[in-house]
LUMMILO-898086 format. One record per residue (C-alpha): residue in one letter; z, y, x. Coordinates in steps of 0.001 Angstrom, whole numbers, plus 500000, padded with zeros to 6 digits. Each point is the difference from the previous one (the first is absolute). Layout:
% LUMMILO-898086
AZYX...
% end
This chain:
% LUMMILO-898086
X662443455644833704X498714503534500738X500743499519503710X498132496691499954X496964501638498351X500052502772502586X500113497502502851X497060498112498508X498005503211499694X500733500992503613X498984496522501200X496721500217498071X499197503445501417X500750498919503567X497698497009499557X497199502153498666X500299502644502700X500057497374502738X496666498634498795X497968503038498985X499323503667500422X500132500964496316X498095503306499881X496690498468498845X501176496653498671X499296500815496377X496304500394500799X499143498576503435X498144496742500369X499393499613496251X496374499304499104X499625499406496236X496306499182500365X500370497483502844X499906496268499175X498428498887503274X500602496438501149X497072499342502336X497836502352502030X496783500640501867X498398502155497324X499643503404498387X503384501324498929X500211500840496290X500731503675499258X503697500832500283X500925496783501832X501224501851503043X501022503459498722X501428501113503371X496723499514501870X498674503208501558X496586500852501419X500105502482502884X496793501983500289X498723502476502566X497143502247498934X499263497670497075X500009496711501935X502648497286499697X501499499187503385X503431498422499407X502280498628497333X503567500901499171X502757499389497478X501840502390497694X503767499732500638X501241502818497768X498454502825498008X498910501998503068X499926497718503060X497476497397501182X500629497377502690X497136499117502368X499216499082503633X500377502311503000X496717498845501537X498176501523497034X500925503406501421X499070500378503669X500022503673499080X502562501264497512X497657502451498323X500318500439496226X496627501746499765X497742498388497345X502548497187499505X500334498786496386X502091497157498556X498763498226496846X502412498057497781X499141497877496979X496525499425501460X498127496783499309X496443500615501203X498721502063502914X496757500655498141X500465499857496224X502134502256497828X503765499491500125X501577501403496828X503539499087501113X499947501599503447X501471503199501392X499453501623503395X502257502030502241X499553501783503283X502552499443502764X502437502602501301X501678497981502745X499252496981502205X503015498370501672X499173497078502273X502721497978501689X500964501726503267X500016496668501867X496561498857498889X498136498488502958X496261499886499464X499363497517502817X502299497352498463X500022501135496330X503805499938500005X501638502235497346X496640500432498248X501369501875496998X499508503472498565X501064502104496988X497829502428498031X501505502692497783X497839500832496987X499276503582499000X501683499435496633X501788497247498105X498126497394497971X500920498775496535X500661496271499749X497798497978497636X499000496358499671X497372500778502645X502072502144502360X503428498726501039X501964499729503251X500557496696501767X503458498844501061X500602499701503740X501605497126501865X503506501009501036X501498499433503408X501153496395500288X497215498620497812X498755496528500886X496393498906499524X499898496369501063X496776498346501118X497923499092496959X501292502815497758X497181500892497622X498769503536500556X497129502147498807X497952502574501849X497722502474498264X497410502565500953X496389501048500235X499457498504503451X496794498419501208X499311496446498830X499436498820503558X500593501314503493X497493502823500402X498623499348496506X499511502187496957X502835501172497741X500204499092496308X500226502707497368X502748498370497926X503584499600501230X500476496507501440X503042497725500068X500818496835501915X503071497779500257X501107499094503526X503093498108501153X502408501489502516X499610498572503500X503257500004501951X500224502211503057X500482497054502375X496792498406498767X498236503368500083X501047500482503628X498554496563500773X496720501207498490X499790503452501548X501862499481503267X503357500950501445X500920503654499640X497433500701497304X502199499620496903X503279501938499768X502888499912497539X498406503069498394X497081497881498814X499412497322497369X496984497681499869X498212498513497003X496886497921499527X498602496482500026X500059498309503397X496768498338498891X498529503461499470X498021501260497023X502449502491498483X501028503248501639X499936503767499934X497289501801501951X498615503399500998X500799502580497355X503126498217498799X502048501700502716X503161501554498647X499865497998496778X502882497919498641X500971496353500458X502254499120497060X502005497073498648X501613499581496589X503716499423499451X501077499776496370X498227502810498189X499509502168503090X497149500132502457X501389500773503438X497941501294502930X500671497998503138X497242501321502246X497467502717500780X496527498821501086X499838500570503763X497706497812502134X498498496597500655X497602498128502236X496824500294497978X500406499293496278X500951496683498364X499507498050503227X501763496652500350X503337500234501821X500055503794499865X501919501182496928X500100503675499128X502798502035501573X501952502580498007X502724502543500725X503265498440498679X501244502472497384X503630498797500030X500350501260503576X499423503583498886X502436500563497124X502162502360502061X497014501939501358X498324500335496583X503224501214498389X500484502496502822X496618501539499131X500286499777496198X503420501443499223X499685500346496223X498610497647497345X500053497295502644X497809496892499685X501452496879498421X501031497487502661X500696496405498935X501199497190502212X497450497186499790X501701496642500534X498057496856500770X501517496707498936X500266496776501957X499543499755503756X497590502024502088X497586497466501484X498998502537502630X503308499396501800X498776496597501114X496619501218501281X499184499361503649X496760501215501478X497924496967500922X496904501738501282X499620500628503696X500382503650500817X497208501125502314X501143501444503296X500440503725499904X498737502348502639X502492502512501281X498517503389499194X499367502360502853X502666502701500222X499087503406498632X499294502417502836X499829503777499931X497527502585501196X496997497688499761X496838501497498522X496675498225499699X497959500747503122X496872500395497875X501691502548497711X502086501883502574X498411500953503312X501485503439500506X498914501431503329X498568503405499101X501569503197498751X499657502645497353X500803500234496316X498115497750497612X500096497844496903X501620496628500521X498290496739499028X501358496948498161X502353497926502141X500179502592502777X503727500601499501X501139496966497963X503670501037499934X499455503353498306X501658500248496572X499571502464497160X503352500757498360X499437500937496387X502234501461497318X498828499856496406X496549498950501224X499458502898502421X499996499880503810X503048501785501409X500452498822503588X498681497617502588X501864497047501464X499570496881502102X500597496302499465X502666499177502624X501192496615498696X498638497330497681X501752501652497054X500837503554501112X498287503343500519X501259502919502104X499445503651499120X501643503388500404X503266500694498180X498793503449498915X497667498296497526X502967498978497834X502918501563498188X503519499279501239X500331497177497459X496447498772499358X499130497780497055X498101497064501518X498507499077496603X497944503225500016X498211499075503231X497185497624500888X498455499182503372X496271499382500453X498889498072503086X496419499391501136X498868503291498424X497270502156501518X499105502475497235X502344501753497596X497036500387497638X497533497145499833X499798496249500443X502442498205502329X499258496241499830X502508499132502750X503054501764498629X503160498708498342X502585501957498019X503666499048500295X503129501144498217X502962501380501931X503460498535499374X502093502020502432X499777503177502095X502427500492502893X500096503096502212X501467500507503442X502756502570500179X499687501642503385X500082503650500945X496504501482499831X496983497990498919X500484496686498200X497921497032498896X499993497875496841X499497496265499524X498415498823496730X500682496363499138X497068498481498100X500380497764496951X497782497371501638X498300499302503289X496348501024500225X497519497404501179X498997501014503504X496315500374500798X497673502002502241X500808502940497723X503766499552499660X502118499520503134X503378501264501274X500175502406502921X502415499608502908X502840502526500089X500828501465503389X503662499332500772X500020501903503269X498936497035502096X496357501076500251X498782502744502318X497382502446498803X499360502219502975X498418503425500084X496318499748499150X500346496942497740X497529500259497113X501684499768496593X498907500405496389X501339501369496741X498626499059496596X500605500970496388X498696501322496721X500317503727500608X499756502014496810X496453501158499338X498551498005502889X497630497032500059X497423501319497554X499835499241496307X501288496456500571X502916501240502146X499330497471502750X502749499256502507X499864502421502954X500635499298503682X500538502311502959X500369499250503690X502458501766502274X501647499358503385X503565499695501237X501068503083501990X503134500930501872X502742501314497736X501168503556500656X503381501397498958X500850496854497991X501488496700501050X497481497268500724X502713497424499254X499705500375496214X496624501728499820X496378499324500885X497650502949500461X496241500209499444X497247502518499919X499428501934496772X499336498011496828X498851501582496746X501936498287497219X500028500761496298X502133499303496963X499653496277499243X500076498985503673X503816500067500105X501479496542500588X496927498733501819X499995498776503595X499405501252503507X498378496874501514X499556499110503657X498524496809501416X501599497842502648X497999497011501125X498315498627496886X502736501123497586X500552503252498127X503458501570499947X501345502670497701X501775502475502230X500916502575497343X499936500786496276X498183503179498977X502559502309498463X500828503496498796X502371501979502180X501788503107498816X499719501514503489X496202500113499657X499011503617500295X496494499865501356X498049499963496752X500305502593497270X499343497301497426X502601497430500961X500021498397496561X496517498597500442X499209499906503710X501450498990503349X502345497206499055X500978499266503589X502529502186501779X498596502434502544X501933500949503099X501151503627499735X499512500680503712X497077502405500714X499120497801502941X499568497065497652X498094501576497131X497610497056499927X502669497296500032X501084498083496938X503338498218499952X500625496771498057X503294498148499650X499662496559501596X500401496947497775X502354498634502675X502581502552498846X500314497975496796X500116496530501599X503575499258498820X499132501029496435X496814497925500091X501809496970501393X502579500226497218X497402500264497236X497171497869501401X501814497499502200X498072498892503047X496862502100500254X496618498301500261X498582499332503453X496444500637501219X497612497168500753X500421498444503421X497540501051502653X497002497710499905X500654499080496372X497747500627497079X499009503610499592X499118499519496365X502294500549497031X502803497486499557X499820498628496487X503175499412498031X500358496384498997X500034498756496427X501614496751498948X497147498833497755X497128501316497963X500927500483496349X498126501255496981X502019502857498499X499335500128496272X498610503522500229X496571501522499586X498520503005498241X498887498052496959X502488497161499795X501088497544497273X501330496221499708X498746496529500958X500567497382497350X499152496387500649X499805497017497713X501206496469500602
% end
């Protein structure tokens, strides 16, 4: 009998562990004050005790959900910059204007967005925020349960979305937390609505195909939940949509069940409660066939390199001066902890090249960001974009080396953001060729620290091999210029022939820590010659890490910037004063 009891107990435990992550199960998804059956209205206080309001400098901009006592789940697109400055999370909040006696607030100590988030497609649109201190659970502040891997949400599953989002696309936000019930729309049907390639397995859709109920701007990052037994389980994170509450365009959410492993890898103690949500019956979405005629698609023009807008880049003169917006659209500012460290160049649709000396032997990619389209280090830059770095790889050759930074997402190309061609040794830059260097030299560019540019010319190399080196006249470079490019034009395209670098053999300047970042020839006969290592020396390394390098525009082709294509125009649920759209039947 004792053996039988033991076997029964083991069987019960195996069943429980196969269905749930038990760390939070005694508290998660329980809302004592929630008796909601229908929606499209103000949410009574305490109905959704996991709902979070993310605020920057006192303004609500995104929603979120509490998943344990010190972590909040939200959307990656809410954080184009992972700065915790002036970021506050409110829990237990009901109104954005009136008093909230049940609320608490916490600052944020860490922002962890999914490393494979792609802003252009909204794939993997999920992010974790670590609170500055734990919160105490009450009837008004509780964590939500999360859908475990293997959960099934069949088409028609009743779900609820909550937030302070606008009540119409581009409209005004309400002050009181809103709630609306929306049915799950199967991914096959959602693909029919949005188009092939737009909806991935990492997404879940919900809404009325007739329109009228949806989330909207300001609801970004908030939870989509469904109830199973006594537990509310979060199935989605508000991500994007085409407008708000439009017919045939349900809201699209990050599918939480796809991220159980990633979330648990980031939260190693007091892990969130994961429950397997199981739909009953048959999924009607399996029988869906798209009946609408798909409009013909236009094959996007291939991305070319070295193409700068003729109206923004007409370099023919010489001398040192301040650069202007769009002059060098491939220049990147590599920043660590929010401060410019080195220059770099966009050399592929998702990769930046810089100098290896900018990094430690084992760099932490999460500490770095790349800013493209920037002109001023201090001041307004309306054309810039900030991107996270997911990997840093360095060449391992004798002497100088380069680094490749893989970006978390592809920047949208414009007149201000373009890749440069990388010289692979096939181009000839003869003596006398005019070339340019550019960077944010320390202390240069005035109070706004505007990007600097300097013209030089190719000269004959003396006492060094011209096979791996290119030589120019003297160039005054400062700390902060390292990693930037030496650029020479061939035809209508710009090529990067070298990366500006520090060389230990530099002995010309007495202040080598802050000046003269290029290597000077030590021959007295060549005291005015600067030596740069050619990018062609790294062509095998670049081919391995970048694949086939981009090609310049064909002669006679467009001289303007080649724009990256986008599959369709979507409305990301993100704005600086967002909240939720609730419709009524």
